[in-house]
C-alpha positions in Angstrom: 107.9 94.4 93.4 111.7 94.7 92.6 112.8 98.2 92.5 116.1 99.7 93.6 115.9 100.9 96.5 116.6 104.6 96.1 114.0 104.5 93.6 111.4 103.4 95.1 108.2 105.6 95.3 106.5 105.2 99.3 103.0 104.4 100.0 100.9 107.3 101.3 97.8 105.4 100.1 95.6 106.8 103.1 97.3 105.0 105.5 94.8 104.2 108.2 92.1 103.4 106.1 94.3 101.1 104.2 95.8 99.6 107.2 92.2 99.4 108.8 91.2 97.3 105.8 94.0 95.0 106.1 93.5 94.3 109.2 90.1 93.3 108.5 91.4 91.1 106.1 93.5 89.5 108.2 91.1 88.5 110.3 88.6 87.7 107.7 91.4 85.3 106.5 92.0 83.8 110.0 88.2 83.0 109.8 88.5 81.1 106.7 91.2 79.1 108.0 89.2 78.0 110.9 86.4 77.3 109.0 88.3 74.8 106.8 89.9 73.4 109.9 86.1 72.9 111.4 85.0 71.3 108.2 82.6 73.9 107.2 80.7 73.4 103.9 82.7 74.7 100.5 79.9 77.2 99.6 80.3 79.2 103.1 84.6 78.9 103.0 84.5 79.7 99.3 82.2 82.7 99.6 84.2 84.3 102.7 87.7 83.4 100.5 86.0 85.6 97.9 85.5 88.3 100.2 89.0 88.4 101.7 90.2 88.5 97.6 88.0 91.3 96.9 89.1 93.2 100.1 92.8 92.8 99.7 92.2 94.0 95.8 90.5 97.1 97.0 93.7 97.7 99.1 95.8 97.3 96.0 94.0 99.3 93.9 93.2 102.2 96.5 97.3 102.2 97.0 97.4 102.8 92.9 95.0 105.1 93.0 96.8 107.2 95.3 100.0 107.0 93.6 98.1 108.0 90.3 97.7 111.6 92.1 100.5 111.8 94.0 103.5 109.5 91.9 102.6 111.1 88.8 102.0 114.6 89.1 104.4 116.8 87.5 104.4 119.3 90.2 105.4 116.7 93.2 108.5 117.9 95.0 110.3 114.3 94.6 110.7 114.0 91.1 113.1 110.8 91.6 110.6 109.1 94.0 107.8 109.8 91.4 106.3 105.9 89.7 106.6 106.6 86.2 103.2 105.1 84.2 104.9 102.4 83.1 105.9 101.4 86.6 101.9 102.4 87.4 100.7 99.9 85.0 102.5 97.3 85.7 101.3 97.7 89.1 97.7 97.9 88.4 97.9 95.1 86.3 99.6 92.8 88.9 96.5 93.0 90.7 94.7 91.6 87.6 
């Protein structure tokens, strides 16, 4: 993401849950690497890789969903840090 430093909105997407999900993904990816190093079958490797991909997407969508609630809320106190609808749309599509 290439936003101006003063413009970037802080990511506040349920940080504990999102970080826990990303830590699990980190472990899963390590497992996939180990599977490939061990010469495990394609089916097993791809199945696990798909799980990693889905978990990463889920974390990204969680962050964007929170952005929809927090960043474009007109009652928010910090108006200059809110994301525009266009910025949120770009973020959303970057995960597609």
